[in-house]
TIPATOR-282108 format. One line per 2 residues: number of its first residue (from 1); their letters; for each residue x, y, z of N, C-alpha, C. Coordinates in steps of 0.2 Angstrom, whole numbers. Each point is the difference from the previous one (the first is absolute). Last residue first. Layout:
<nodes>
NUM) a) X,Y,Z,X,Y,Z,X,Y,Z  ...
</nodes>
This chain:
<nodes>
82) xx) -317,-447,500,-5,-2,-5,3,-5,-4  10,11,20,0,-8,-2,-6,-1,-6
80) xx) 16,24,5,-6,-4,1,0,-7,-2  19,21,8,-2,-4,-5,-7,-5,2
78) xx) 14,23,6,-6,-3,3,-3,-5,-5  17,16,-5,2,-2,6,-5,-5,4
76) xx) -1,14,-21,-3,4,6,4,-3,6  1,-11,-21,4,6,-1,-1,4,7
74) xx) -13,-19,-3,7,-2,0,4,6,2  -23,4,-6,2,-2,8,7,-3,1
72) xx) -6,5,-23,-1,6,4,1,-2,8  -1,-17,-15,5,2,-1,1,7,4
70) xx) -19,-12,1,6,-4,3,5,4,-1  -17,8,-12,-2,1,7,6,-3,4
68) xx) -1,-3,-23,3,7,2,-2,1,7  -6,-20,-8,7,0,0,2,6,1
66) xx) -24,-3,-1,3,-3,6,8,0,-1  -15,19,-12,1,-8,-2,5,-2,7
64) xx) -17,21,3,8,-2,-3,-1,-6,-1  -17,21,9,0,-9,-2,6,0,-4
62) xx) -7,20,18,3,-1,-6,0,-9,-1  -14,23,14,4,-6,1,3,-1,-7
60) xx) -12,21,5,-1,-4,6,4,-7,1  -1,27,-12,2,-8,0,0,-3,7
58) xx) -17,20,-10,5,-1,5,3,-7,-1  -20,8,-11,5,4,-4,7,-1,5
56) xx) -21,-10,6,-2,7,0,7,3,-2  7,-22,2,-7,1,3,0,8,0
54) xx) 17,-20,-13,-1,7,3,-8,0,2  22,-18,-7,-7,1,1,-1,5,3
52) xx) 19,-9,-17,-1,4,5,-7,1,2  15,-19,-13,-6,4,1,-2,4,6
50) xx) 21,-13,-18,-1,1,6,-6,5,0  9,-21,-16,-4,6,1,0,2,7
48) xx) 9,-20,-13,4,4,4,-3,8,2  -9,-20,-14,3,5,-3,4,5,4
46) xx) -10,-19,9,2,-3,-7,3,6,-3  -9,2,22,5,-6,1,3,-1,-9
44) xx) -15,19,4,6,-1,6,4,-5,-1  -21,0,-12,6,5,-3,6,0,4
42) xx) -18,-12,8,3,-4,-5,6,4,-3  -14,11,16,5,-6,4,3,-4,-6
40) xx) -16,15,-7,6,5,4,5,-6,1  -20,-9,-6,4,4,-7,6,3,3
38) xx) -16,-8,16,3,-6,-3,5,2,-6  -12,18,10,4,-3,4,4,-6,-3
36) xx) -17,17,-6,3,-3,-4,6,-4,3  -18,12,11,-3,-2,-5,4,-4,-5
34) xx) 8,12,19,-3,-6,2,-3,-3,-6  13,19,-4,3,-6,3,-3,-6,2
32) xx) -10,20,-6,1,-3,-5,4,-6,1  -7,13,18,-5,-3,-4,2,-3,-6
30) xx) 16,12,12,-2,-5,4,-6,-4,-4  15,14,-16,-4,1,7,-1,-7,3
28) xx) 21,4,-15,-7,-3,0,-3,2,7  25,2,-17,-5,2,6,-6,0,-1
26) xx) 25,-11,-9,-6,3,-1,-4,2,6  27,-7,-13,-5,1,6,-7,3,-3
24) xx) 26,-11,-8,-7,0,-2,-4,0,7  24,-5,-4,-2,7,-1,-6,2,-2
22) xx) 18,-20,5,-8,1,3,-2,7,0  22,-6,-5,-3,-4,-5,-8,0,2
20) xx) 17,11,13,-3,4,-6,-4,-4,-5  1,-3,27,2,-4,-6,-2,4,-6
18) xx) 3,8,27,-4,0,-6,3,-3,-7  10,3,22,-6,-4,1,-4,0,-6
16) xx) 20,13,0,2,-7,1,-6,-4,2  -4,22,-4,2,-3,-7,2,-7,2
14) xx) -5,14,18,-6,-2,-2,2,-4,-6  18,10,10,-2,-4,4,-7,-4,-4
12) xx) 10,19,-10,3,-6,-1,-3,-6,4  -18,20,-7,9,1,1,2,-7,0
10) xx) -23,7,-3,2,0,7,8,-1,1  -17,-3,-20,1,7,2,3,1,7
8) xx) 1,-21,-20,-2,2,6,3,8,2  -11,-8,-23,5,-2,3,-1,2,8
6) xx) -19,-6,-18,3,4,3,7,-3,3  -24,-2,-16,6,-2,0,4,5,4
4) xx) -27,-6,-1,4,4,-1,8,-3,1  -29,-5,-5,6,-3,2,5,5,-1
2) xx) -28,-2,4,5,4,-3,7,-4,3  -25,-10,-6,5,0,6,6,4,-2
</nodes>
């Protein structure tokens, strides 16, 4: 699995949502994400790894730690009850 370190490419509003301490991201195809879902989920929870899931090279979704998801929802003005 390929892991990248990235800062926010979207300017100040995205920087407020993106925790610089969570600078690890990986991309996986749907097929590889299915095969390794347990490991991907563990890395999200324990290592704070964000995983972009792709299909035919196009970004389809992102798996993020639940704490990050909650923070993103709160910043967006729509907190969740998770």
